[in-house]
PyMOL Python script that loads the backbone (N, CA, C, O; Angstrom):
from pymol import cmd

cmd.read_pdbstr("""\
ATOM      1  N   UNK A   1      71.085 146.629 115.515  1.00  0.00           N
ATOM      2  CA  UNK A   1      70.313 145.793 114.618  1.00  0.00           C
ATOM      3  C   UNK A   1      71.020 145.806 113.263  1.00  0.00           C
ATOM      4  O   UNK A   1      71.443 146.863 112.796  1.00  0.00           O
ATOM      5  N   UNK A   2      71.150 144.641 112.632  1.00  0.00           N
ATOM      6  CA  UNK A   2      71.831 144.587 111.349  1.00  0.00           C
ATOM      7  C   UNK A   2      71.000 145.282 110.282  1.00  0.00           C
ATOM      8  O   UNK A   2      69.791 145.461 110.432  1.00  0.00           O
ATOM      9  N   UNK A   3      71.669 145.669 109.206  1.00  0.00           N
ATOM     10  CA  UNK A   3      71.014 146.401 108.129  1.00  0.00           C
ATOM     11  C   UNK A   3      69.843 145.616 107.551  1.00  0.00           C
ATOM     12  O   UNK A   3      68.794 146.191 107.258  1.00  0.00           O
ATOM     13  N   UNK A   4      70.016 144.305 107.385  1.00  0.00           N
ATOM     14  CA  UNK A   4      68.943 143.472 106.833  1.00  0.00           C
ATOM     15  C   UNK A   4      67.703 143.536 107.720  1.00  0.00           C
ATOM     16  O   UNK A   4      66.595 143.739 107.223  1.00  0.00           O
ATOM     17  N   UNK A   5      67.884 143.364 109.030  1.00  0.00           N
ATOM     18  CA  UNK A   5      66.745 143.391 109.959  1.00  0.00           C
ATOM     19  C   UNK A   5      66.076 144.760 109.953  1.00  0.00           C
ATOM     20  O   UNK A   5      64.850 144.854 110.010  1.00  0.00           O
ATOM     21  N   UNK A   6      66.870 145.812 109.885  1.00  0.00           N
ATOM     22  CA  UNK A   6      66.304 147.163 109.832  1.00  0.00           C
ATOM     23  C   UNK A   6      65.442 147.338 108.597  1.00  0.00           C
ATOM     24  O   UNK A   6      64.342 147.885 108.670  1.00  0.00           O
ATOM     25  N   UNK A   7      65.946 146.873 107.459  1.00  0.00           N
ATOM     26  CA  UNK A   7      65.186 146.994 106.213  1.00  0.00           C
ATOM     27  C   UNK A   7      63.889 146.209 106.276  1.00  0.00           C
ATOM     28  O   UNK A   7      62.859 146.679 105.791  1.00  0.00           O
ATOM     29  N   UNK A   8      63.920 145.029 106.859  1.00  0.00           N
ATOM     30  CA  UNK A   8      62.710 144.213 106.971  1.00  0.00           C
ATOM     31  C   UNK A   8      61.692 144.910 107.869  1.00  0.00           C
ATOM     32  O   UNK A   8      60.503 144.943 107.552  1.00  0.00           O
ATOM     33  N   UNK A   9      62.154 145.466 108.988  1.00  0.00           N
ATOM     34  CA  UNK A   9      61.237 146.182 109.883  1.00  0.00           C
ATOM     35  C   UNK A   9      60.623 147.389 109.185  1.00  0.00           C
ATOM     36  O   UNK A   9      59.443 147.682 109.380  1.00  0.00           O
ATOM     37  N   UNK A  10      61.400 148.084 108.382  1.00  0.00           N
ATOM     38  CA  UNK A  10      60.875 149.229 107.626  1.00  0.00           C
ATOM     39  C   UNK A  10      59.837 148.750 106.618  1.00  0.00           C
ATOM     40  O   UNK A  10      58.763 149.340 106.497  1.00  0.00           O
ATOM     41  N   UNK A  11      60.156 147.691 105.903  1.00  0.00           N
ATOM     42  CA  UNK A  11      59.235 147.159 104.894  1.00  0.00           C
ATOM     43  C   UNK A  11      57.904 146.747 105.534  1.00  0.00           C
ATOM     44  O   UNK A  11      56.835 147.104 105.037  1.00  0.00           O
ATOM     45  N   UNK A  12      57.976 145.999 106.632  1.00  0.00           N
ATOM     46  CA  UNK A  12      56.750 145.543 107.295  1.00  0.00           C
ATOM     47  C   UNK A  12      55.994 146.737 107.883  1.00  0.00           C
ATOM     48  O   UNK A  12      54.765 146.782 107.829  1.00  0.00           O
ATOM     49  N   UNK A  13      56.723 147.698 108.442  1.00  0.00           N
ATOM     50  CA  UNK A  13      56.086 148.900 108.971  1.00  0.00           C
ATOM     51  C   UNK A  13      55.294 149.644 107.908  1.00  0.00           C
ATOM     52  O   UNK A  13      54.197 150.137 108.169  1.00  0.00           O
ATOM     53  N   UNK A  14      55.857 149.720 106.709  1.00  0.00           N
ATOM     54  CA  UNK A  14      55.141 150.365 105.601  1.00  0.00           C
ATOM     55  C   UNK A  14      53.876 149.589 105.248  1.00  0.00           C
ATOM     56  O   UNK A  14      52.840 150.185 104.954  1.00  0.00           O
ATOM     57  N   UNK A  15      53.962 148.266 105.277  1.00  0.00           N
ATOM     58  CA  UNK A  15      52.785 147.433 104.988  1.00  0.00           C
ATOM     59  C   UNK A  15      51.707 147.632 106.053  1.00  0.00           C
ATOM     60  O   UNK A  15      50.517 147.656 105.740  1.00  0.00           O
ATOM     61  N   UNK A  16      52.126 147.773 107.306  1.00  0.00           N
ATOM     62  CA  UNK A  16      51.171 148.022 108.397  1.00  0.00           C
ATOM     63  C   UNK A  16      50.462 149.356 108.162  1.00  0.00           C
ATOM     64  O   UNK A  16      49.240 149.447 108.272  1.00  0.00           O
ATOM     65  N   UNK A  17      51.240 150.383 107.839  1.00  0.00           N
ATOM     66  CA  UNK A  17      50.654 151.708 107.589  1.00  0.00           C
ATOM     67  C   UNK A  17      49.657 151.659 106.430  1.00  0.00           C
ATOM     68  O   UNK A  17      48.573 152.236 106.519  1.00  0.00           O
ATOM     69  N   UNK A  18      50.020 150.969 105.339  1.00  0.00           N
ATOM     70  CA  UNK A  18      49.100 150.853 104.194  1.00  0.00           C
ATOM     71  C   UNK A  18      47.793 150.188 104.610  1.00  0.00           C
ATOM     72  O   UNK A  18      46.713 150.641 104.230  1.00  0.00           O
ATOM     73  N   UNK A  19      47.893 149.113 105.390  1.00  0.00           N
ATOM     74  CA  UNK A  19      46.690 148.389 105.812  1.00  0.00           C
ATOM     75  C   UNK A  19      45.839 149.247 106.744  1.00  0.00           C
ATOM     76  O   UNK A  19      44.613 149.248 106.640  1.00  0.00           O
ATOM     77  N   UNK A  20      46.481 149.971 107.650  1.00  0.00           N
ATOM     78  CA  UNK A  20      45.748 150.850 108.574  1.00  0.00           C
ATOM     79  C   UNK A  20      44.984 151.913 107.795  1.00  0.00           C
ATOM     80  O   UNK A  20      43.806 152.161 108.053  1.00  0.00           O
ATOM     81  N   UNK A  21      45.662 152.534 106.846  1.00  0.00           N
ATOM     82  CA  UNK A  21      45.015 153.582 106.042  1.00  0.00           C
ATOM     83  C   UNK A  21      43.907 153.006 105.165  1.00  0.00           C
ATOM     84  O   UNK A  21      42.855 153.623 104.997  1.00  0.00           O
ATOM     85  N   UNK A  22      44.148 151.829 104.611  1.00  0.00           N
ATOM     86  CA  UNK A  22      43.131 151.166 103.788  1.00  0.00           C
ATOM     87  C   UNK A  22      41.851 150.945 104.585  1.00  0.00           C
ATOM     88  O   UNK A  22      40.750 150.983 104.035  1.00  0.00           O
ATOM     89  N   UNK A  23      42.004 150.712 105.886  1.00  0.00           N
ATOM     90  CA  UNK A  23      40.864 150.485 106.776  1.00  0.00           C
ATOM     91  C   UNK A  23      40.368 151.775 107.431  1.00  0.00           C
ATOM     92  O   UNK A  23      39.580 151.733 108.376  1.00  0.00           O
ATOM     93  N   UNK A  24      40.830 152.916 106.929  1.00  0.00           N
ATOM     94  CA  UNK A  24      40.416 154.228 107.451  1.00  0.00           C
ATOM     95  C   UNK A  24      40.525 154.310 108.971  1.00  0.00           C
ATOM     96  O   UNK A  24      39.611 154.773 109.654  1.00  0.00           O
ATOM     97  N   UNK A  25      41.651 153.855 109.477  1.00  0.00           N
ATOM     98  CA  UNK A  25      41.873 153.830 110.919  1.00  0.00           C
ATOM     99  C   UNK A  25      43.023 154.783 111.250  1.00  0.00           C
ATOM    100  O   UNK A  25      44.051 154.782 110.572  1.00  0.00           O
ATOM    101  N   UNK A  26      42.849 155.580 112.275  1.00  0.00           N
ATOM    102  CA  UNK A  26      43.938 156.459 112.698  1.00  0.00           C
ATOM    103  C   UNK A  26      44.978 155.635 113.454  1.00  0.00           C
ATOM    104  O   UNK A  26      44.714 154.519 113.902  1.00  0.00           O
ATOM    105  N   UNK A  27      46.151 156.214 113.578  1.00  0.00           N
ATOM    106  CA  UNK A  27      47.203 155.545 114.335  1.00  0.00           C
ATOM    107  C   UNK A  27      46.781 155.383 115.796  1.00  0.00           C
ATOM    108  O   UNK A  27      47.070 154.361 116.419  1.00  0.00           O
ATOM    109  N   UNK A  28      46.098 156.391 116.340  1.00  0.00           N
ATOM    110  CA  UNK A  28      45.609 156.311 117.721  1.00  0.00           C
ATOM    111  C   UNK A  28      44.615 155.167 117.895  1.00  0.00           C
ATOM    112  O   UNK A  28      44.667 154.442 118.888  1.00  0.00           O
ATOM    113  N   UNK A  29      43.710 155.007 116.929  1.00  0.00           N
ATOM    114  CA  UNK A  29      42.712 153.932 117.012  1.00  0.00           C
ATOM    115  C   UNK A  29      43.378 152.559 116.999  1.00  0.00           C
ATOM    116  O   UNK A  29      43.044 151.686 117.800  1.00  0.00           O
ATOM    117  N   UNK A  30      44.322 152.382 116.081  1.00  0.00           N
ATOM    118  CA  UNK A  30      44.999 151.086 116.001  1.00  0.00           C
ATOM    119  C   UNK A  30      45.812 150.823 117.263  1.00  0.00           C
ATOM    120  O   UNK A  30      45.792 149.714 117.798  1.00  0.00           O
ATOM    121  N   UNK A  31      46.518 151.831 117.733  1.00  0.00           N
ATOM    122  CA  UNK A  31      47.311 151.680 118.955  1.00  0.00           C
ATOM    123  C   UNK A  31      46.427 151.275 120.129  1.00  0.00           C
ATOM    124  O   UNK A  31      46.803 150.410 120.920  1.00  0.00           O
ATOM    125  N   UNK A  32      45.256 151.895 120.248  1.00  0.00           N
ATOM    126  CA  UNK A  32      44.332 151.575 121.346  1.00  0.00           C
ATOM    127  C   UNK A  32      43.846 150.134 121.249  1.00  0.00           C
ATOM    128  O   UNK A  32      43.723 149.454 122.268  1.00  0.00           O
ATOM    129  N   UNK A  33      43.571 149.662 120.038  1.00  0.00           N
ATOM    130  CA  UNK A  33      43.107 148.280 119.871  1.00  0.00           C
ATOM    131  C   UNK A  33      44.180 147.275 120.283  1.00  0.00           C
ATOM    132  O   UNK A  33      43.870 146.196 120.788  1.00  0.00           O
ATOM    133  N   UNK A  34      45.441 147.638 120.063  1.00  0.00           N
ATOM    134  CA  UNK A  34      46.550 146.747 120.407  1.00  0.00           C
ATOM    135  C   UNK A  34      46.937 146.895 121.875  1.00  0.00           C
ATOM    136  O   UNK A  34      47.446 145.959 122.493  1.00  0.00           O
ATOM    137  N   UNK A  35      46.687 148.090 122.428  1.00  0.00           N
ATOM    138  CA  UNK A  35      47.056 148.340 123.822  1.00  0.00           C
ATOM    139  C   UNK A  35      48.435 148.951 123.971  1.00  0.00           C
ATOM    140  O   UNK A  35      49.133 148.706 124.954  1.00  0.00           O
ATOM    141  N   UNK A  36      48.825 149.758 122.976  1.00  0.00           N
ATOM    142  CA  UNK A  36      50.113 150.450 123.031  1.00  0.00           C
ATOM    143  C   UNK A  36      49.865 151.937 122.807  1.00  0.00           C
ATOM    144  O   UNK A  36      48.759 152.347 122.455  1.00  0.00           O
ATOM    145  N   UNK A  37      50.904 152.737 123.014  1.00  0.00           N
ATOM    146  CA  UNK A  37      50.776 154.183 122.796  1.00  0.00           C
ATOM    147  C   UNK A  37      50.843 154.502 121.304  1.00  0.00           C
ATOM    148  O   UNK A  37      51.312 153.701 120.495  1.00  0.00           O
ATOM    149  N   UNK A  38      50.363 155.685 120.972  1.00  0.00           N
ATOM    150  CA  UNK A  38      50.454 156.146 119.582  1.00  0.00           C
ATOM    151  C   UNK A  38      51.917 156.277 119.175  1.00  0.00           C
ATOM    152  O   UNK A  38      52.271 156.011 118.026  1.00  0.00           O
ATOM    153  N   UNK A  39      52.764 156.683 120.111  1.00  0.00           N
ATOM    154  CA  UNK A  39      54.187 156.831 119.821  1.00  0.00           C
ATOM    155  C   UNK A  39      54.816 155.484 119.467  1.00  0.00           C
ATOM    156  O   UNK A  39      55.624 155.393 118.543  1.00  0.00           O
ATOM    157  N   UNK A  40      54.439 154.434 120.209  1.00  0.00           N
ATOM    158  CA  UNK A  40      54.977 153.107 119.917  1.00  0.00           C
ATOM    159  C   UNK A  40      54.468 152.614 118.565  1.00  0.00           C
ATOM    160  O   UNK A  40      55.211 151.992 117.806  1.00  0.00           O
ATOM    161  N   UNK A  41      53.197 152.895 118.266  1.00  0.00           N
ATOM    162  CA  UNK A  41      52.645 152.505 116.965  1.00  0.00           C
ATOM    163  C   UNK A  41      53.411 153.194 115.846  1.00  0.00           C
ATOM    164  O   UNK A  41      53.689 152.583 114.814  1.00  0.00           O
ATOM    165  N   UNK A  42      53.750 154.452 116.043  1.00  0.00           N
ATOM    166  CA  UNK A  42      54.531 155.196 115.061  1.00  0.00           C
ATOM    167  C   UNK A  42      55.891 154.535 114.845  1.00  0.00           C
ATOM    168  O   UNK A  42      56.357 154.424 113.711  1.00  0.00           O
ATOM    169  N   UNK A  43      56.521 154.101 115.925  1.00  0.00           N
ATOM    170  CA  UNK A  43      57.827 153.426 115.812  1.00  0.00           C
ATOM    171  C   UNK A  43      57.712 152.144 114.991  1.00  0.00           C
ATOM    172  O   UNK A  43      58.592 151.835 114.187  1.00  0.00           O
ATOM    173  N   UNK A  44      56.619 151.396 115.199  1.00  0.00           N
ATOM    174  CA  UNK A  44      56.405 150.187 114.400  1.00  0.00           C
ATOM    175  C   UNK A  44      56.261 150.539 112.923  1.00  0.00           C
ATOM    176  O   UNK A  44      56.883 149.910 112.067  1.00  0.00           O
ATOM    177  N   UNK A  45      55.447 151.535 112.631  1.00  0.00           N
ATOM    178  CA  UNK A  45      55.215 151.902 111.234  1.00  0.00           C
ATOM    179  C   UNK A  45      56.465 152.465 110.567  1.00  0.00           C
ATOM    180  O   UNK A  45      56.658 152.292 109.363  1.00  0.00           O
ATOM    181  N   UNK A  46      57.305 153.130 111.332  1.00  0.00           N
ATOM    182  CA  UNK A  46      58.552 153.664 110.785  1.00  0.00           C
ATOM    183  C   UNK A  46      59.645 152.602 110.694  1.00  0.00           C
ATOM    184  O   UNK A  46      60.670 152.810 110.044  1.00  0.00           O
ATOM    185  N   UNK A  47      59.421 151.468 111.346  1.00  0.00           N
ATOM    186  CA  UNK A  47      60.409 150.392 111.314  1.00  0.00           C
ATOM    187  C   UNK A  47      61.594 150.624 112.215  1.00  0.00           C
ATOM    188  O   UNK A  47      62.658 150.042 112.002  1.00  0.00           O
ATOM    189  N   UNK A  48      61.430 151.472 113.231  1.00  0.00           N
ATOM    190  CA  UNK A  48      62.553 151.768 114.124  1.00  0.00           C
ATOM    191  C   UNK A  48      62.636 150.809 115.309  1.00  0.00           C
ATOM    192  O   UNK A  48      63.609 150.836 116.063  1.00  0.00           O
ATOM    193  N   UNK A  49      61.621 149.965 115.474  1.00  0.00           N
ATOM    194  CA  UNK A  49      61.648 148.937 116.516  1.00  0.00           C
ATOM    195  C   UNK A  49      61.394 147.577 115.873  1.00  0.00           C
ATOM    196  O   UNK A  49      60.810 147.476 114.794  1.00  0.00           O
ATOM    197  N   UNK A  50      61.845 146.549 116.558  1.00  0.00           N
ATOM    198  CA  UNK A  50      61.692 145.184 116.060  1.00  0.00           C
ATOM    199  C   UNK A  50      60.211 144.783 116.052  1.00  0.00           C
ATOM    200  O   UNK A  50      59.502 144.952 117.044  1.00  0.00           O
ATOM    201  N   UNK A  51      59.772 144.258 114.929  1.00  0.00           N
ATOM    202  CA  UNK A  51      58.387 143.809 114.787  1.00  0.00           C
ATOM    203  C   UNK A  51      58.355 142.308 115.040  1.00  0.00           C
ATOM    204  O   UNK A  51      59.046 141.543 114.366  1.00  0.00           O
ATOM    205  N   UNK A  52      57.553 141.889 116.011  1.00  0.00           N
ATOM    206  CA  UNK A  52      57.505 140.482 116.393  1.00  0.00           C
ATOM    207  C   UNK A  52      56.365 139.751 115.692  1.00  0.00           C
ATOM    208  O   UNK A  52      55.442 140.365 115.156  1.00  0.00           O
ATOM    209  N   UNK A  53      56.454 138.441 115.712  1.00  0.00           N
ATOM    210  CA  UNK A  53      55.390 137.610 115.153  1.00  0.00           C
ATOM    211  C   UNK A  53      54.098 137.837 115.929  1.00  0.00           C
ATOM    212  O   UNK A  53      53.022 137.903 115.335  1.00  0.00           O
ATOM    213  N   UNK A  54      54.194 137.954 117.241  1.00  0.00           N
ATOM    214  CA  UNK A  54      53.007 138.184 118.073  1.00  0.00           C
ATOM    215  C   UNK A  54      52.315 139.482 117.650  1.00  0.00           C
ATOM    216  O   UNK A  54      51.088 139.530 117.560  1.00  0.00           O
ATOM    217  N   UNK A  55      53.088 140.521 117.395  1.00  0.00           N
ATOM    218  CA  UNK A  55      52.521 141.795 116.957  1.00  0.00           C
ATOM    219  C   UNK A  55      51.811 141.627 115.616  1.00  0.00           C
ATOM    220  O   UNK A  55      50.708 142.144 115.432  1.00  0.00           O
ATOM    221  N   UNK A  56      52.431 140.911 114.678  1.00  0.00           N
ATOM    222  CA  UNK A  56      51.793 140.673 113.377  1.00  0.00           C
ATOM    223  C   UNK A  56      50.510 139.868 113.529  1.00  0.00           C
ATOM    224  O   UNK A  56      49.541 140.108 112.808  1.00  0.00           O
ATOM    225  N   UNK A  57      50.492 138.920 114.454  1.00  0.00           N
ATOM    226  CA  UNK A  57      49.275 138.139 114.692  1.00  0.00           C
ATOM    227  C   UNK A  57      48.166 139.021 115.257  1.00  0.00           C
ATOM    228  O   UNK A  57      47.002 138.868 114.886  1.00  0.00           O
ATOM    229  N   UNK A  58      48.520 139.940 116.149  1.00  0.00           N
ATOM    230  CA  UNK A  58      47.523 140.882 116.675  1.00  0.00           C
ATOM    231  C   UNK A  58      46.917 141.705 115.536  1.00  0.00           C
ATOM    232  O   UNK A  58      45.702 141.894 115.470  1.00  0.00           O
ATOM    233  N   UNK A  59      47.771 142.185 114.653  1.00  0.00           N
ATOM    234  CA  UNK A  59      47.295 142.979 113.519  1.00  0.00           C
ATOM    235  C   UNK A  59      46.417 142.154 112.589  1.00  0.00           C
ATOM    236  O   UNK A  59      45.417 142.649 112.068  1.00  0.00           O
ATOM    237  N   UNK A  60      46.790 140.903 112.386  1.00  0.00           N
ATOM    238  CA  UNK A  60      46.003 140.053 111.485  1.00  0.00           C
ATOM    239  C   UNK A  60      44.589 139.843 112.028  1.00  0.00           C
ATOM    240  O   UNK A  60      43.634 139.759 111.256  1.00  0.00           O
ATOM    241  N   UNK A  61      44.455 139.759 113.344  1.00  0.00           N
ATOM    242  CA  UNK A  61      43.129 139.620 113.959  1.00  0.00           C
ATOM    243  C   UNK A  61      42.343 140.929 113.798  1.00  0.00           C
ATOM    244  O   UNK A  61      41.168 140.909 113.433  1.00  0.00           O
ATOM    245  N   UNK A  62      42.985 142.046 114.067  1.00  0.00           N
ATOM    246  CA  UNK A  62      42.319 143.350 113.966  1.00  0.00           C
ATOM    247  C   UNK A  62      41.839 143.616 112.540  1.00  0.00           C
ATOM    248  O   UNK A  62      40.716 144.074 112.332  1.00  0.00           O
ATOM    249  N   UNK A  63      42.695 143.326 111.563  1.00  0.00           N
ATOM    250  CA  UNK A  63      42.352 143.613 110.166  1.00  0.00           C
ATOM    251  C   UNK A  63      41.651 142.447 109.464  1.00  0.00           C
ATOM    252  O   UNK A  63      41.212 142.572 108.321  1.00  0.00           O
ATOM    253  N   UNK A  64      41.553 141.315 110.163  1.00  0.00           N
ATOM    254  CA  UNK A  64      40.917 140.120 109.601  1.00  0.00           C
ATOM    255  C   UNK A  64      41.589 139.683 108.294  1.00  0.00           C
ATOM    256  O   UNK A  64      40.933 139.435 107.283  1.00  0.00           O
ATOM    257  N   UNK A  65      42.913 139.599 108.356  1.00  0.00           N
ATOM    258  CA  UNK A  65      43.712 139.151 107.216  1.00  0.00           C
ATOM    259  C   UNK A  65      44.781 138.192 107.732  1.00  0.00           C
ATOM    260  O   UNK A  65      45.080 138.201 108.926  1.00  0.00           O
ATOM    261  N   UNK A  66      45.361 137.370 106.870  1.00  0.00           N
ATOM    262  CA  UNK A  66      46.447 136.498 107.321  1.00  0.00           C
ATOM    263  C   UNK A  66      47.685 137.325 107.687  1.00  0.00           C
ATOM    264  O   UNK A  66      47.946 138.358 107.070  1.00  0.00           O
ATOM    265  N   UNK A  67      48.434 136.881 108.672  1.00  0.00           N
ATOM    266  CA  UNK A  67      49.658 137.587 109.066  1.00  0.00           C
ATOM    267  C   UNK A  67      50.634 137.667 107.894  1.00  0.00           C
ATOM    268  O   UNK A  67      51.405 138.622 107.788  1.00  0.00           O
ATOM    269  N   UNK A  68      50.601 136.672 107.022  1.00  0.00           N
ATOM    270  CA  UNK A  68      51.494 136.651 105.860  1.00  0.00           C
ATOM    271  C   UNK A  68      51.238 137.822 104.918  1.00  0.00           C
ATOM    272  O   UNK A  68      52.083 138.144 104.082  1.00  0.00           O
ATOM    273  N   UNK A  69      50.090 138.452 105.048  1.00  0.00           N
ATOM    274  CA  UNK A  69      49.774 139.618 104.210  1.00  0.00           C
ATOM    275  C   UNK A  69      50.847 140.697 104.352  1.00  0.00           C
ATOM    276  O   UNK A  69      51.134 141.415 103.394  1.00  0.00           O
ATOM    277  N   UNK A  70      51.432 140.812 105.528  1.00  0.00           N
ATOM    278  CA  UNK A  70      52.451 141.828 105.768  1.00  0.00           C
ATOM    279  C   UNK A  70      53.809 141.429 105.198  1.00  0.00           C
ATOM    280  O   UNK A  70      54.742 142.231 105.165  1.00  0.00           O
ATOM    281  N   UNK A  71      53.904 140.186 104.754  1.00  0.00           N
ATOM    282  CA  UNK A  71      55.151 139.668 104.192  1.00  0.00           C
ATOM    283  C   UNK A  71      54.932 139.316 102.727  1.00  0.00           C
ATOM    284  O   UNK A  71      55.047 138.157 102.330  1.00  0.00           O
ATOM    285  N   UNK A  72      54.620 140.315 101.944  1.00  0.00           N
ATOM    286  CA  UNK A  72      54.312 140.095 100.546  1.00  0.00           C
ATOM    287  C   UNK A  72      55.554 139.679  99.768  1.00  0.00           C
ATOM    288  O   UNK A  72      56.635 139.518 100.333  1.00  0.00           O
ATOM    289  N   UNK A  73      55.383 139.512  98.496  1.00  0.00           N
ATOM    290  CA  UNK A  73      56.420 138.971  97.619  1.00  0.00           C
ATOM    291  C   UNK A  73      57.769 139.670  97.760  1.00  0.00           C
ATOM    292  O   UNK A  73      58.801 139.000  97.813  1.00  0.00           O
ATOM    293  N   UNK A  74      57.785 141.000  97.822  1.00  0.00           N
ATOM    294  CA  UNK A  74      59.050 141.727  97.926  1.00  0.00           C
ATOM    295  C   UNK A  74      59.836 141.331  99.168  1.00  0.00           C
ATOM    296  O   UNK A  74      61.067 141.342  99.156  1.00  0.00           O
ATOM    297  N   UNK A  75      59.137 140.984 100.228  1.00  0.00           N
ATOM    298  CA  UNK A  75      59.802 140.567 101.462  1.00  0.00           C
ATOM    299  C   UNK A  75      60.700 139.371 101.199  1.00  0.00           C
ATOM    300  O   UNK A  75      61.822 139.303 101.700  1.00  0.00           O
ATOM    301  N   UNK A  76      60.201 138.432 100.412  1.00  0.00           N
ATOM    302  CA  UNK A  76      60.961 137.214 100.169  1.00  0.00           C
ATOM    303  C   UNK A  76      62.180 137.458  99.296  1.00  0.00           C
ATOM    304  O   UNK A  76      63.118 136.661  99.324  1.00  0.00           O
ATOM    305  N   UNK A  77      62.195 138.530  98.527  1.00  0.00           N
ATOM    306  CA  UNK A  77      63.405 138.902  97.800  1.00  0.00           C
ATOM    307  C   UNK A  77      64.505 139.267  98.788  1.00  0.00           C
ATOM    308  O   UNK A  77      65.675 138.967  98.550  1.00  0.00           O
ATOM    309  N   UNK A  78      64.138 139.917  99.904  1.00  0.00           N
ATOM    310  CA  UNK A  78      65.114 140.246 100.946  1.00  0.00           C
ATOM    311  C   UNK A  78      65.665 138.965 101.576  1.00  0.00           C
ATOM    312  O   UNK A  78      66.855 138.889 101.883  1.00  0.00           O
ATOM    313  N   UNK A  79      64.814 137.970 101.768  1.00  0.00           N
ATOM    314  CA  UNK A  79      65.251 136.697 102.343  1.00  0.00           C
ATOM    315  C   UNK A  79      66.262 136.031 101.424  1.00  0.00           C
ATOM    316  O   UNK A  79      67.272 135.508 101.895  1.00  0.00           O
ATOM    317  N   UNK A  80      66.008 136.044 100.120  1.00  0.00           N
ATOM    318  CA  UNK A  80      66.951 135.469  99.159  1.00  0.00           C
ATOM    319  C   UNK A  80      68.299 136.168  99.244  1.00  0.00           C
ATOM    320  O   UNK A  80      69.341 135.515  99.184  1.00  0.00           O
ATOM    321  N   UNK A  81      68.289 137.493  99.384  1.00  0.00           N
ATOM    322  CA  UNK A  81      69.539 138.241  99.513  1.00  0.00           C
ATOM    323  C   UNK A  81      70.278 137.833 100.781  1.00  0.00           C
ATOM    324  O   UNK A  81      71.502 137.704 100.766  1.00  0.00           O
ATOM    325  N   UNK A  82      69.553 137.628 101.875  1.00  0.00           N
ATOM    326  CA  UNK A  82      70.176 137.206 103.123  1.00  0.00           C
ATOM    327  C   UNK A  82      70.793 135.825 102.960  1.00  0.00           C
ATOM    328  O   UNK A  82      71.922 135.598 103.394  1.00  0.00           O
ATOM    329  N   UNK A  83      70.068 134.903 102.341  1.00  0.00           N
ATOM    330  CA  UNK A  83      70.605 133.561 102.099  1.00  0.00           C
ATOM    331  C   UNK A  83      71.903 133.639 101.309  1.00  0.00           C
ATOM    332  O   UNK A  83      72.880 132.975 101.655  1.00  0.00           O
ATOM    333  N   UNK A  84      71.921 134.437 100.262  1.00  0.00           N
ATOM    334  CA  UNK A  84      73.125 134.582  99.445  1.00  0.00           C
ATOM    335  C   UNK A  84      74.268 135.175 100.252  1.00  0.00           C
ATOM    336  O   UNK A  84      75.416 134.756 100.099  1.00  0.00           O
ATOM    337  N   UNK A  85      73.969 136.145 101.110  1.00  0.00           N
ATOM    338  CA  UNK A  85      74.994 136.755 101.947  1.00  0.00           C
ATOM    339  C   UNK A  85      75.574 135.736 102.923  1.00  0.00           C
ATOM    340  O   UNK A  85      76.788 135.685 103.121  1.00  0.00           O
ATOM    341  N   UNK A  86      74.712 134.928 103.530  1.00  0.00           N
ATOM    342  CA  UNK A  86      75.172 133.911 104.485  1.00  0.00           C
ATOM    343  C   UNK A  86      76.063 132.900 103.781  1.00  0.00           C
ATOM    344  O   UNK A  86      77.128 132.547 104.288  1.00  0.00           O
ATOM    345  N   UNK A  87      75.635 132.435 102.619  1.00  0.00           N
ATOM    346  CA  UNK A  87      76.432 131.461 101.858  1.00  0.00           C
ATOM    347  C   UNK A  87      77.778 132.073 101.489  1.00  0.00           C
ATOM    348  O   UNK A  87      78.813 131.421 101.625  1.00  0.00           O
ATOM    349  N   UNK A  88      77.773 133.318 101.023  1.00  0.00           N
ATOM    350  CA  UNK A  88      79.006 134.013 100.664  1.00  0.00           C
ATOM    351  C   UNK A  88      79.922 134.127 101.883  1.00  0.00           C
ATOM    352  O   UNK A  88      81.122 133.873 101.780  1.00  0.00           O
ATOM    353  N   UNK A  89      79.368 134.503 103.026  1.00  0.00           N
ATOM    354  CA  UNK A  89      80.160 134.675 104.248  1.00  0.00           C
ATOM    355  C   UNK A  89      80.766 133.364 104.717  1.00  0.00           C
ATOM    356  O   UNK A  89      81.891 133.340 105.215  1.00  0.00           O
ATOM    357  N   UNK A  90      80.028 132.275 104.561  1.00  0.00           N
ATOM    358  CA  UNK A  90      80.521 130.966 105.005  1.00  0.00           C
ATOM    359  C   UNK A  90      81.640 130.455 104.104  1.00  0.00           C
ATOM    360  O   UNK A  90      82.476 129.666 104.547  1.00  0.00           O
ATOM    361  N   UNK A  91      81.667 130.889 102.861  1.00  0.00           N
ATOM    362  CA  UNK A  91      82.667 130.409 101.906  1.00  0.00           C
ATOM    363  C   UNK A  91      83.909 131.280 101.860  1.00  0.00           C
ATOM    364  O   UNK A  91      84.809 131.020 101.061  1.00  0.00           O
ATOM    365  N   UNK A  92      83.981 132.302 102.695  1.00  0.00           N
ATOM    366  CA  UNK A  92      85.159 133.191 102.719  1.00  0.00           C
ATOM    367  C   UNK A  92      86.353 132.464 103.274  1.00  0.00           C
ATOM    368  O   UNK A  92      87.435 133.041 103.374  1.00  0.00           O
TER     369      UNK A  92
END
""", "prot")
cmd.dss("prot")
cmd.show_as("cartoon", "prot")
cmd.util.cbc("prot")
cmd.orient("prot")
């Protein structure tokens, strides 16, 4: 996985953990609601596995928030950096 994707997964994983804690939910409880193991939930929160749109949609239903909540303003700064990197790479 490229460094950019790893960083995004870590960032979103941290946002998931914050939301879970804000809702006073254990990792086991959230994992059970999604239908995954606690170990897999931990991997998502640590950002060591790829986070999919479907997974974010599941979380948005559980927490009753928009999926975009996990992609706050700082996330889009990473997107700008990626755009700049792509443009730079194409002009080499």
